[in-house]
C-alpha positions in Angstrom: 97.1 117.8 114.0 100.2 119.6 112.7 100.1 122.8 110.6 100.3 120.9 107.3 96.9 119.2 107.8 95.0 121.5 110.1 93.5 123.5 107.2 90.9 120.8 106.9 88.9 119.3 109.8 89.0 115.6 110.6 85.6 115.1 109.0 86.7 116.9 105.9 89.8 114.7 105.6 87.6 111.6 105.9 85.2 113.0 103.3 88.2 113.6 101.0 89.5 110.1 101.4 86.1 108.6 101.0 85.4 110.5 97.8 88.9 110.0 96.3 89.9 106.5 97.4 86.8 104.9 98.7 87.7 104.8 102.4 87.2 107.1 105.3 89.3 104.8 107.6 92.2 107.2 108.1 95.0 107.8 110.7 95.8 111.3 111.7 99.5 111.8 112.3 101.2 115.1 113.3 101.8 116.3 109.8 99.8 114.0 107.6 96.7 111.9 107.2 97.2 108.3 106.1 94.8 105.7 104.6 95.8 102.1 104.0 94.0 99.7 101.7 95.7 96.4 101.4 99.4 97.0 100.5 98.5 100.5 99.2 98.9 103.5 101.4 98.0 107.2 100.8 99.8 109.9 102.7 98.2 113.3 102.4 98.9 116.8 103.6 98.5 120.4 102.4 101.2 121.6 100.0 101.1 124.7 97.8 97.5 125.4 98.8 96.3 122.0 97.6 95.9 118.5 99.0 99.0 116.6 98.2 98.8 112.8 98.2 101.7 110.4 97.9 100.7 106.8 96.8 102.9 104.0 98.1 103.1 100.3 97.9 104.8 98.7 100.9 106.2 102.2 101.9 107.7 102.9 98.5 106.2 106.0 96.9 105.5 105.4 93.2 103.4 108.5 92.3 101.8 111.6 93.8 98.8 113.9 93.0 97.4 117.3 93.9 93.7 117.9 94.6 91.7 121.1 95.0 91.4 121.8 98.7 87.7 123.0 98.4 86.2 120.7 95.8 88.5 117.6 96.2 88.8 117.5 92.4 92.0 116.1 91.0 94.2 119.0 89.9 95.8 117.4 86.9 97.2 120.7 85.5 99.1 121.5 88.7 100.1 117.8 89.1 101.6 117.7 85.6 103.4 121.0 86.1 105.0 119.9 89.3 106.0 116.5 87.9 107.6 118.2 84.8 109.5 120.6 87.1 110.7 117.7 89.3 112.0 115.8 86.2 113.8 119.0 85.0 115.4 119.4 88.5 116.4 115.7 88.6 118.0 115.9 85.1 119.9 119.0 86.1 121.2 117.3 89.2 122.2 114.2 87.2 123.9 116.4 84.5 125.9 118.3 87.2 127.0 115.1 88.9 128.0 113.6 85.5 130.1 116.7 84.7 131.7 116.7 88.1 132.7 113.0 87.6 134.1 113.7 84.2 136.1 116.6 85.4 137.2 115.0 88.6 
């Protein structure tokens, strides 16, 4: 496993997926762990000292979450903070592009 997933053993990753998503049937890629249930897939790795999970339908990510690396509890405070920060960055990028188009 790559450096973004090796902070947890394979059995811990399986335990996390079983507890969080109801399956321990996972695939270990170089930099992530993947579980697929029907058309849903969950891609996980370690980010900012937490388990980061992107949820996708047919390979299109529609949301993401952070979990405590020790307890596997959903870290809603950190998740909300990161989502707000991402929205602010997205808005600033849009605003700058709009200004550039108006000036150019």
